[in-house]
Each structure stands twice: as structure tokens, then as C-alpha cells.
SELO-249480 format. One record per residue (C-alpha): x, y, z; residue number from 1; residue in three letters. Coordinates in steps of 0.25 Angstrom, whole numbers. Example, Ala and Ser with C-alpha at 12.3 -4.5 7.8 and 13.67 -1.06 7.14 Angstrom:
BEGIN
@u = 49 | v = -18 | w = 31 | num = 1 | residuo = ALA .
@u = 55 | v = -4 | w = 29 | num = 2 | residuo = SER .
This chain:
BEGIN
@u = 384 | v = 574 | w = 211 | num = 1 | residuo = UNK .
@u = 399 | v = 570 | w = 209 | num = 2 | residuo = UNK .
@u = 405 | v = 567 | w = 194 | num = 3 | residuo = UNK .
@u = 407 | v = 554 | w = 198 | num = 4 | residuo = UNK .
@u = 393 | v = 552 | w = 201 | num = 5 | residuo = UNK .
@u = 389 | v = 558 | w = 188 | num = 6 | residuo = UNK .
@u = 399 | v = 548 | w = 179 | num = 7 | residuo = UNK .
@u = 392 | v = 535 | w = 186 | num = 8 | residuo = UNK .
@u = 379 | v = 535 | w = 189 | num = 9 | residuo = UNK .
@u = 376 | v = 520 | w = 193 | num = 10 | residuo = UNK .
@u = 364 | v = 515 | w = 182 | num = 11 | residuo = UNK .
@u = 353 | v = 505 | w = 189 | num = 12 | residuo = UNK .
@u = 360 | v = 492 | w = 183 | num = 13 | residuo = UNK .
@u = 374 | v = 496 | w = 187 | num = 14 | residuo = UNK .
@u = 369 | v = 497 | w = 202 | num = 15 | residuo = UNK .
@u = 360 | v = 484 | w = 201 | num = 16 | residuo = UNK .
@u = 372 | v = 477 | w = 196 | num = 17 | residuo = UNK .
@u = 382 | v = 481 | w = 206 | num = 18 | residuo = UNK .
@u = 372 | v = 478 | w = 218 | num = 19 | residuo = UNK .
@u = 368 | v = 465 | w = 213 | num = 20 | residuo = UNK .
@u = 380 | v = 460 | w = 215 | num = 21 | residuo = UNK .
@u = 381 | v = 466 | w = 230 | num = 22 | residuo = UNK .
@u = 379 | v = 457 | w = 240 | num = 23 | residuo = UNK .
@u = 370 | v = 464 | w = 252 | num = 24 | residuo = UNK .
@u = 374 | v = 458 | w = 264 | num = 25 | residuo = UNK .
@u = 360 | v = 450 | w = 270 | num = 26 | residuo = UNK .
@u = 353 | v = 455 | w = 282 | num = 27 | residuo = UNK .
@u = 355 | v = 445 | w = 293 | num = 28 | residuo = UNK .
@u = 345 | v = 439 | w = 300 | num = 29 | residuo = UNK .
@u = 348 | v = 445 | w = 313 | num = 30 | residuo = UNK .
@u = 346 | v = 460 | w = 308 | num = 31 | residuo = UNK .
@u = 333 | v = 455 | w = 303 | num = 32 | residuo = UNK .
@u = 328 | v = 450 | w = 317 | num = 33 | residuo = UNK .
@u = 335 | v = 463 | w = 324 | num = 34 | residuo = UNK .
@u = 326 | v = 472 | w = 316 | num = 35 | residuo = UNK .
@u = 314 | v = 465 | w = 315 | num = 36 | residuo = UNK .
@u = 313 | v = 465 | w = 330 | num = 37 | residuo = UNK .
@u = 319 | v = 480 | w = 332 | num = 38 | residuo = UNK .
@u = 309 | v = 485 | w = 322 | num = 39 | residuo = UNK .
@u = 298 | v = 480 | w = 330 | num = 40 | residuo = UNK .
@u = 289 | v = 492 | w = 336 | num = 41 | residuo = UNK .
@u = 294 | v = 484 | w = 351 | num = 42 | residuo = UNK .
@u = 306 | v = 478 | w = 348 | num = 43 | residuo = UNK .
@u = 312 | v = 468 | w = 357 | num = 44 | residuo = UNK .
@u = 326 | v = 472 | w = 362 | num = 45 | residuo = UNK .
@u = 328 | v = 459 | w = 369 | num = 46 | residuo = UNK .
@u = 325 | v = 452 | w = 356 | num = 47 | residuo = UNK .
@u = 335 | v = 462 | w = 347 | num = 48 | residuo = UNK .
@u = 345 | v = 461 | w = 359 | num = 49 | residuo = UNK .
@u = 344 | v = 446 | w = 357 | num = 50 | residuo = UNK .
@u = 346 | v = 444 | w = 342 | num = 51 | residuo = UNK .
@u = 357 | v = 455 | w = 343 | num = 52 | residuo = UNK .
@u = 364 | v = 447 | w = 354 | num = 53 | residuo = UNK .
@u = 364 | v = 435 | w = 345 | num = 54 | residuo = UNK .
@u = 375 | v = 441 | w = 337 | num = 55 | residuo = UNK .
@u = 389 | v = 444 | w = 343 | num = 56 | residuo = UNK .
@u = 392 | v = 455 | w = 333 | num = 57 | residuo = UNK .
@u = 379 | v = 462 | w = 333 | num = 58 | residuo = UNK .
@u = 379 | v = 462 | w = 349 | num = 59 | residuo = UNK .
@u = 393 | v = 469 | w = 348 | num = 60 | residuo = UNK .
@u = 389 | v = 479 | w = 338 | num = 61 | residuo = UNK .
@u = 375 | v = 482 | w = 345 | num = 62 | residuo = UNK .
@u = 384 | v = 484 | w = 358 | num = 63 | residuo = UNK .
@u = 394 | v = 492 | w = 351 | num = 64 | residuo = UNK .
@u = 384 | v = 501 | w = 345 | num = 65 | residuo = UNK .
@u = 376 | v = 503 | w = 359 | num = 66 | residuo = UNK .
@u = 388 | v = 507 | w = 365 | num = 67 | residuo = UNK .
@u = 393 | v = 517 | w = 356 | num = 68 | residuo = UNK .
@u = 394 | v = 533 | w = 359 | num = 69 | residuo = UNK .
@u = 383 | v = 535 | w = 350 | num = 70 | residuo = UNK .
@u = 373 | v = 525 | w = 356 | num = 71 | residuo = UNK .
@u = 379 | v = 522 | w = 371 | num = 72 | residuo = UNK .
@u = 371 | v = 528 | w = 382 | num = 73 | residuo = UNK .
@u = 377 | v = 525 | w = 397 | num = 74 | residuo = UNK .
@u = 385 | v = 514 | w = 398 | num = 75 | residuo = UNK .
@u = 390 | v = 504 | w = 388 | num = 76 | residuo = UNK .
@u = 381 | v = 491 | w = 387 | num = 77 | residuo = UNK .
@u = 385 | v = 476 | w = 382 | num = 78 | residuo = UNK .
@u = 370 | v = 472 | w = 382 | num = 79 | residuo = UNK .
@u = 364 | v = 470 | w = 370 | num = 80 | residuo = UNK .
@u = 350 | v = 473 | w = 373 | num = 81 | residuo = UNK .
@u = 356 | v = 487 | w = 380 | num = 82 | residuo = UNK .
@u = 362 | v = 490 | w = 368 | num = 83 | residuo = UNK .
@u = 350 | v = 488 | w = 360 | num = 84 | residuo = UNK .
@u = 342 | v = 496 | w = 369 | num = 85 | residuo = UNK .
@u = 351 | v = 508 | w = 368 | num = 86 | residuo = UNK .
@u = 352 | v = 507 | w = 353 | num = 87 | residuo = UNK .
@u = 338 | v = 507 | w = 350 | num = 88 | residuo = UNK .
@u = 330 | v = 497 | w = 340 | num = 89 | residuo = UNK .
@u = 332 | v = 506 | w = 329 | num = 90 | residuo = UNK .
@u = 348 | v = 506 | w = 330 | num = 91 | residuo = UNK .
@u = 348 | v = 491 | w = 335 | num = 92 | residuo = UNK .
@u = 343 | v = 488 | w = 321 | num = 93 | residuo = UNK .
@u = 354 | v = 495 | w = 315 | num = 94 | residuo = UNK .
@u = 365 | v = 489 | w = 323 | num = 95 | residuo = UNK .
@u = 361 | v = 475 | w = 320 | num = 96 | residuo = UNK .
@u = 361 | v = 480 | w = 304 | num = 97 | residuo = UNK .
@u = 375 | v = 487 | w = 305 | num = 98 | residuo = UNK .
@u = 382 | v = 475 | w = 314 | num = 99 | residuo = UNK .
@u = 376 | v = 464 | w = 304 | num = 100 | residuo = UNK .
@u = 379 | v = 473 | w = 292 | num = 101 | residuo = UNK .
@u = 394 | v = 474 | w = 297 | num = 102 | residuo = UNK .
@u = 395 | v = 460 | w = 299 | num = 103 | residuo = UNK .
@u = 388 | v = 455 | w = 286 | num = 104 | residuo = UNK .
@u = 399 | v = 464 | w = 279 | num = 105 | residuo = UNK .
@u = 411 | v = 458 | w = 287 | num = 106 | residuo = UNK .
@u = 415 | v = 447 | w = 277 | num = 107 | residuo = UNK .
@u = 424 | v = 449 | w = 266 | num = 108 | residuo = UNK .
@u = 429 | v = 463 | w = 270 | num = 109 | residuo = UNK .
@u = 440 | v = 468 | w = 278 | num = 110 | residuo = UNK .
@u = 437 | v = 468 | w = 292 | num = 111 | residuo = UNK .
@u = 446 | v = 483 | w = 293 | num = 112 | residuo = UNK .
@u = 437 | v = 487 | w = 281 | num = 113 | residuo = UNK .
@u = 424 | v = 483 | w = 289 | num = 114 | residuo = UNK .
@u = 428 | v = 489 | w = 303 | num = 115 | residuo = UNK .
@u = 433 | v = 503 | w = 297 | num = 116 | residuo = UNK .
@u = 420 | v = 503 | w = 288 | num = 117 | residuo = UNK .
@u = 410 | v = 501 | w = 301 | num = 118 | residuo = UNK .
@u = 418 | v = 509 | w = 310 | num = 119 | residuo = UNK .
@u = 416 | v = 521 | w = 300 | num = 120 | residuo = UNK .
@u = 401 | v = 518 | w = 298 | num = 121 | residuo = UNK .
@u = 400 | v = 518 | w = 312 | num = 122 | residuo = UNK .
@u = 406 | v = 531 | w = 315 | num = 123 | residuo = UNK .
@u = 398 | v = 537 | w = 306 | num = 124 | residuo = UNK .
@u = 386 | v = 530 | w = 311 | num = 125 | residuo = UNK .
@u = 388 | v = 536 | w = 324 | num = 126 | residuo = UNK .
@u = 392 | v = 550 | w = 318 | num = 127 | residuo = UNK .
@u = 379 | v = 551 | w = 310 | num = 128 | residuo = UNK .
@u = 371 | v = 546 | w = 322 | num = 129 | residuo = UNK .
@u = 376 | v = 557 | w = 329 | num = 130 | residuo = UNK .
@u = 375 | v = 567 | w = 319 | num = 131 | residuo = UNK .
@u = 359 | v = 564 | w = 318 | num = 132 | residuo = UNK .
@u = 357 | v = 565 | w = 332 | num = 133 | residuo = UNK .
@u = 361 | v = 580 | w = 331 | num = 134 | residuo = UNK .
@u = 351 | v = 583 | w = 320 | num = 135 | residuo = UNK .
@u = 337 | v = 585 | w = 322 | num = 136 | residuo = UNK .
@u = 327 | v = 574 | w = 316 | num = 137 | residuo = UNK .
@u = 337 | v = 564 | w = 311 | num = 138 | residuo = UNK .
@u = 338 | v = 550 | w = 318 | num = 139 | residuo = UNK .
@u = 351 | v = 547 | w = 323 | num = 140 | residuo = UNK .
@u = 348 | v = 532 | w = 321 | num = 141 | residuo = UNK .
@u = 346 | v = 533 | w = 307 | num = 142 | residuo = UNK .
@u = 358 | v = 541 | w = 305 | num = 143 | residuo = UNK .
@u = 367 | v = 530 | w = 312 | num = 144 | residuo = UNK .
@u = 359 | v = 518 | w = 305 | num = 145 | residuo = UNK .
@u = 361 | v = 526 | w = 291 | num = 146 | residuo = UNK .
@u = 374 | v = 528 | w = 294 | num = 147 | residuo = UNK .
@u = 378 | v = 514 | w = 298 | num = 148 | residuo = UNK .
@u = 374 | v = 509 | w = 285 | num = 149 | residuo = UNK .
@u = 376 | v = 518 | w = 274 | num = 150 | residuo = UNK .
@u = 388 | v = 514 | w = 270 | num = 151 | residuo = UNK .
@u = 386 | v = 499 | w = 273 | num = 152 | residuo = UNK .
@u = 387 | v = 495 | w = 260 | num = 153 | residuo = UNK .
@u = 402 | v = 499 | w = 258 | num = 154 | residuo = UNK .
@u = 406 | v = 483 | w = 263 | num = 155 | residuo = UNK .
@u = 396 | v = 478 | w = 255 | num = 156 | residuo = UNK .
@u = 401 | v = 485 | w = 242 | num = 157 | residuo = UNK .
@u = 416 | v = 480 | w = 247 | num = 158 | residuo = UNK .
@u = 413 | v = 466 | w = 248 | num = 159 | residuo = UNK .
@u = 405 | v = 468 | w = 234 | num = 160 | residuo = UNK .
@u = 417 | v = 475 | w = 226 | num = 161 | residuo = UNK .
@u = 432 | v = 471 | w = 228 | num = 162 | residuo = UNK .
@u = 437 | v = 486 | w = 224 | num = 163 | residuo = UNK .
@u = 427 | v = 492 | w = 234 | num = 164 | residuo = UNK .
@u = 436 | v = 495 | w = 244 | num = 165 | residuo = UNK .
@u = 445 | v = 502 | w = 233 | num = 166 | residuo = UNK .
@u = 432 | v = 512 | w = 230 | num = 167 | residuo = UNK .
@u = 432 | v = 516 | w = 244 | num = 168 | residuo = UNK .
@u = 447 | v = 518 | w = 245 | num = 169 | residuo = UNK .
@u = 445 | v = 527 | w = 233 | num = 170 | residuo = UNK .
@u = 434 | v = 534 | w = 238 | num = 171 | residuo = UNK .
@u = 441 | v = 539 | w = 251 | num = 172 | residuo = UNK .
@u = 454 | v = 541 | w = 243 | num = 173 | residuo = UNK .
@u = 449 | v = 550 | w = 232 | num = 174 | residuo = UNK .
@u = 437 | v = 555 | w = 242 | num = 175 | residuo = UNK .
@u = 426 | v = 551 | w = 232 | num = 176 | residuo = UNK .
@u = 412 | v = 546 | w = 236 | num = 177 | residuo = UNK .
@u = 411 | v = 532 | w = 238 | num = 178 | residuo = UNK .
@u = 399 | v = 530 | w = 230 | num = 179 | residuo = UNK .
@u = 403 | v = 537 | w = 219 | num = 180 | residuo = UNK .
@u = 415 | v = 526 | w = 217 | num = 181 | residuo = UNK .
@u = 406 | v = 515 | w = 221 | num = 182 | residuo = UNK .
@u = 397 | v = 519 | w = 209 | num = 183 | residuo = UNK .
@u = 408 | v = 521 | w = 199 | num = 184 | residuo = UNK .
@u = 416 | v = 507 | w = 204 | num = 185 | residuo = UNK .
@u = 404 | v = 498 | w = 209 | num = 186 | residuo = UNK .
@u = 391 | v = 502 | w = 202 | num = 187 | residuo = UNK .
@u = 386 | v = 504 | w = 216 | num = 188 | residuo = UNK .
@u = 387 | v = 510 | w = 229 | num = 189 | residuo = UNK .
@u = 387 | v = 507 | w = 242 | num = 190 | residuo = UNK .
@u = 374 | v = 517 | w = 244 | num = 191 | residuo = UNK .
@u = 367 | v = 508 | w = 236 | num = 192 | residuo = UNK .
@u = 372 | v = 496 | w = 241 | num = 193 | residuo = UNK .
@u = 369 | v = 501 | w = 254 | num = 194 | residuo = UNK .
@u = 355 | v = 505 | w = 252 | num = 195 | residuo = UNK .
@u = 353 | v = 489 | w = 249 | num = 196 | residuo = UNK .
@u = 361 | v = 484 | w = 260 | num = 197 | residuo = UNK .
@u = 351 | v = 492 | w = 270 | num = 198 | residuo = UNK .
@u = 339 | v = 490 | w = 262 | num = 199 | residuo = UNK .
@u = 342 | v = 474 | w = 264 | num = 200 | residuo = UNK .
@u = 345 | v = 477 | w = 278 | num = 201 | residuo = UNK .
@u = 332 | v = 484 | w = 280 | num = 202 | residuo = UNK .
@u = 337 | v = 496 | w = 285 | num = 203 | residuo = UNK .
@u = 327 | v = 508 | w = 285 | num = 204 | residuo = UNK .
@u = 324 | v = 514 | w = 272 | num = 205 | residuo = UNK .
@u = 328 | v = 527 | w = 275 | num = 206 | residuo = UNK .
@u = 343 | v = 522 | w = 278 | num = 207 | residuo = UNK .
@u = 342 | v = 513 | w = 266 | num = 208 | residuo = UNK .
@u = 339 | v = 525 | w = 257 | num = 209 | residuo = UNK .
@u = 349 | v = 533 | w = 264 | num = 210 | residuo = UNK .
@u = 360 | v = 523 | w = 261 | num = 211 | residuo = UNK .
@u = 356 | v = 521 | w = 246 | num = 212 | residuo = UNK .
@u = 357 | v = 537 | w = 244 | num = 213 | residuo = UNK .
@u = 369 | v = 542 | w = 254 | num = 214 | residuo = UNK .
@u = 378 | v = 545 | w = 241 | num = 215 | residuo = UNK .
@u = 368 | v = 551 | w = 232 | num = 216 | residuo = UNK .
@u = 374 | v = 564 | w = 227 | num = 217 | residuo = UNK .
@u = 360 | v = 569 | w = 228 | num = 218 | residuo = UNK .
@u = 357 | v = 565 | w = 242 | num = 219 | residuo = UNK .
@u = 356 | v = 579 | w = 248 | num = 220 | residuo = UNK .
@u = 348 | v = 586 | w = 235 | num = 221 | residuo = UNK .
@u = 335 | v = 585 | w = 242 | num = 222 | residuo = UNK .
@u = 328 | v = 586 | w = 227 | num = 223 | residuo = UNK .
@u = 335 | v = 575 | w = 222 | num = 224 | residuo = UNK .
@u = 338 | v = 565 | w = 232 | num = 225 | residuo = UNK .
@u = 329 | v = 554 | w = 234 | num = 226 | residuo = UNK .
@u = 331 | v = 551 | w = 251 | num = 227 | residuo = UNK .
@u = 322 | v = 558 | w = 261 | num = 228 | residuo = UNK .
@u = 327 | v = 569 | w = 271 | num = 229 | residuo = UNK .
@u = 329 | v = 558 | w = 281 | num = 230 | residuo = UNK .
@u = 338 | v = 549 | w = 273 | num = 231 | residuo = UNK .
@u = 346 | v = 562 | w = 267 | num = 232 | residuo = UNK .
@u = 348 | v = 566 | w = 282 | num = 233 | residuo = UNK .
@u = 355 | v = 551 | w = 284 | num = 234 | residuo = UNK .
@u = 363 | v = 553 | w = 273 | num = 235 | residuo = UNK .
@u = 368 | v = 566 | w = 278 | num = 236 | residuo = UNK .
@u = 370 | v = 563 | w = 293 | num = 237 | residuo = UNK .
@u = 379 | v = 552 | w = 288 | num = 238 | residuo = UNK .
@u = 386 | v = 559 | w = 278 | num = 239 | residuo = UNK .
@u = 391 | v = 569 | w = 288 | num = 240 | residuo = UNK .
@u = 392 | v = 558 | w = 298 | num = 241 | residuo = UNK .
@u = 403 | v = 552 | w = 288 | num = 242 | residuo = UNK .
@u = 411 | v = 565 | w = 286 | num = 243 | residuo = UNK .
@u = 410 | v = 567 | w = 302 | num = 244 | residuo = UNK .
@u = 415 | v = 554 | w = 305 | num = 245 | residuo = UNK .
@u = 425 | v = 553 | w = 296 | num = 246 | residuo = UNK .
@u = 432 | v = 567 | w = 300 | num = 247 | residuo = UNK .
@u = 430 | v = 564 | w = 315 | num = 248 | residuo = UNK .
@u = 438 | v = 551 | w = 314 | num = 249 | residuo = UNK .
@u = 448 | v = 556 | w = 304 | num = 250 | residuo = UNK .
@u = 444 | v = 546 | w = 294 | num = 251 | residuo = UNK .
@u = 441 | v = 547 | w = 278 | num = 252 | residuo = UNK .
@u = 427 | v = 547 | w = 274 | num = 253 | residuo = UNK .
@u = 424 | v = 534 | w = 267 | num = 254 | residuo = UNK .
@u = 414 | v = 540 | w = 259 | num = 255 | residuo = UNK .
@u = 418 | v = 556 | w = 258 | num = 256 | residuo = UNK .
@u = 404 | v = 562 | w = 256 | num = 257 | residuo = UNK .
@u = 403 | v = 573 | w = 247 | num = 258 | residuo = UNK .
@u = 389 | v = 574 | w = 253 | num = 259 | residuo = UNK .
@u = 394 | v = 579 | w = 267 | num = 260 | residuo = UNK .
@u = 392 | v = 594 | w = 264 | num = 261 | residuo = UNK .
@u = 378 | v = 592 | w = 258 | num = 262 | residuo = UNK .
@u = 374 | v = 583 | w = 270 | num = 263 | residuo = UNK .
@u = 379 | v = 594 | w = 280 | num = 264 | residuo = UNK .
@u = 371 | v = 604 | w = 273 | num = 265 | residuo = UNK .
@u = 358 | v = 595 | w = 272 | num = 266 | residuo = UNK .
@u = 359 | v = 592 | w = 288 | num = 267 | residuo = UNK .
@u = 361 | v = 607 | w = 291 | num = 268 | residuo = UNK .
@u = 375 | v = 604 | w = 297 | num = 269 | residuo = UNK .
@u = 387 | v = 615 | w = 296 | num = 270 | residuo = UNK .
@u = 402 | v = 614 | w = 300 | num = 271 | residuo = UNK .
@u = 399 | v = 618 | w = 315 | num = 272 | residuo = UNK .
@u = 389 | v = 606 | w = 314 | num = 273 | residuo = UNK .
@u = 398 | v = 597 | w = 309 | num = 274 | residuo = UNK .
@u = 410 | v = 600 | w = 319 | num = 275 | residuo = UNK .
@u = 400 | v = 599 | w = 330 | num = 276 | residuo = UNK .
@u = 396 | v = 584 | w = 326 | num = 277 | residuo = UNK .
@u = 410 | v = 580 | w = 324 | num = 278 | residuo = UNK .
@u = 414 | v = 585 | w = 338 | num = 279 | residuo = UNK .
@u = 403 | v = 576 | w = 343 | num = 280 | residuo = UNK .
@u = 406 | v = 565 | w = 336 | num = 281 | residuo = UNK .
@u = 421 | v = 565 | w = 338 | num = 282 | residuo = UNK .
@u = 416 | v = 561 | w = 352 | num = 283 | residuo = UNK .
@u = 407 | v = 549 | w = 346 | num = 284 | residuo = UNK .
@u = 416 | v = 544 | w = 335 | num = 285 | residuo = UNK .
């Protein structure tokens, strides 16, 4: 654990006070309807397609993802129901939630910031899903979904705290963990808020928990950490995905992770493995 974390351990009262003033975007009815149908034993894709087609933004987002390198098989499609069939019911729930979440955060924030933020998130999610595909016993769907949402509270924090952009800028400029600055300045972190957000939007419990703890200093200490192996694996994949995506695109990591080496060790990835991954991912993102 770093010195700054030792100097500022957030108390329950501090966290409770900060969270009480943060507005968590509510889950739209459309999301609830799609999730209800998609989670049935035998979901009707025609019903799901009808619900999604009623929202232009949701339709566009669904088609864009279905035609992306990560999911595309064969020719591009402009049919929502074909896109849903290609993505699968597990992924379509995530698409709907992601699109709705993005739309819910559009007001009051710079379009330039949001575009850059969501492009970064999309690249990390693609990278995470691709890494998971190469590792046995790890769901690429879960890795992709978790990556989409693990930083989703950053725009929420920016809307709540007028000086949050300076917190982001300082983390980048000084190569500091964002969560440490958030704790010191705002008495909460995007991981804590993100866990609340994911829970209120009914994401799977393992993803909610992984979001909540993805910056814990002891996350890779199996004896001290409170996450499961499955949750720890999701976190490790995204710690690696963030670094690789940034290197491939020549960008600065928004959250430079001091846990990257621990993540590589936990997943058993060495330098040659990382170089192979970068070569493969360069063609995708």
C-alpha cells in the first residue's frame, strides 16, 4: 500500500457523506424491459429487437458493436435482430446498459471529454475481451462487460465535483493512482461510486464486486483480499488491458496502475506473452 493511502484511510462517515451528495443515474425503463426478456430461459429476440429499435441511439450502438472487429462474423449487418443474434443475449444486455449509461451522462459534460472517455473505454473492453479469449476458463463476455463499466463512475464524479477534472489532470501529469487523489480530495472514489452504480443498474454481482474493489492495494494478496478468484481475474485482465491499449494507441493511461506487474504475475503472463498480445491487438484496435 502506498504512503498516500496510509495517510488518508477513508472512514465510513466520510464515504457516507460523500455518497449522499452524488446523484446516481437511474436505470431507464427500456433497460429493465430488455433485461427482463433477455434473462428468460427462452428469450424472444424479436421482442428484444422491437424494444431496441424503438430507440435510435440504442439501435445505432447495437449495430456498431455487432459490426466491430470483436463480434463481426462475415458481412456487416444493418438489421437490429441480426445484430442481436450475433451478439447473443448475454452481450445485448450489456450493450443496452452501456448505451443507456452513456446517454444518461451526456448532460452537463463536455462532448469532447465524453467522446474521448467512451472511446478509451471501448478500446479497453475490446482488449480485455481479446485477452480473455486467449486464457483458458475465462469468459470473454464477462471480461468485455466488466471493462465497459469498471470506470463508468468517472463521468458521475465529474458531474458532482466541479474540480474533478483537475483531479484527473493531476493523476495523469504526476503519474499517480487516481483513486488516491479521489480519496484525499473528494472523500470517495470512482470504484466505490461505480460499485453502487453497477448494483443499481442490476449488473451481475461478480462484476459489481470487481468494480468496487479494482483499485484495492491488496487485491492480489489472496489471504487479505475479499474478492473471489473469478472477480480477481476480471480485475487482472483489465489492469493489463488498460496498459496494452494505451501502449498500442500511443496514449497516456488515464489511471496508471501500480498493480500491472501483480496482474501479469497472477495470470501467468510474461514479456513474450504480452508482446504476442500486443501484436494481435494492434490489428483490432
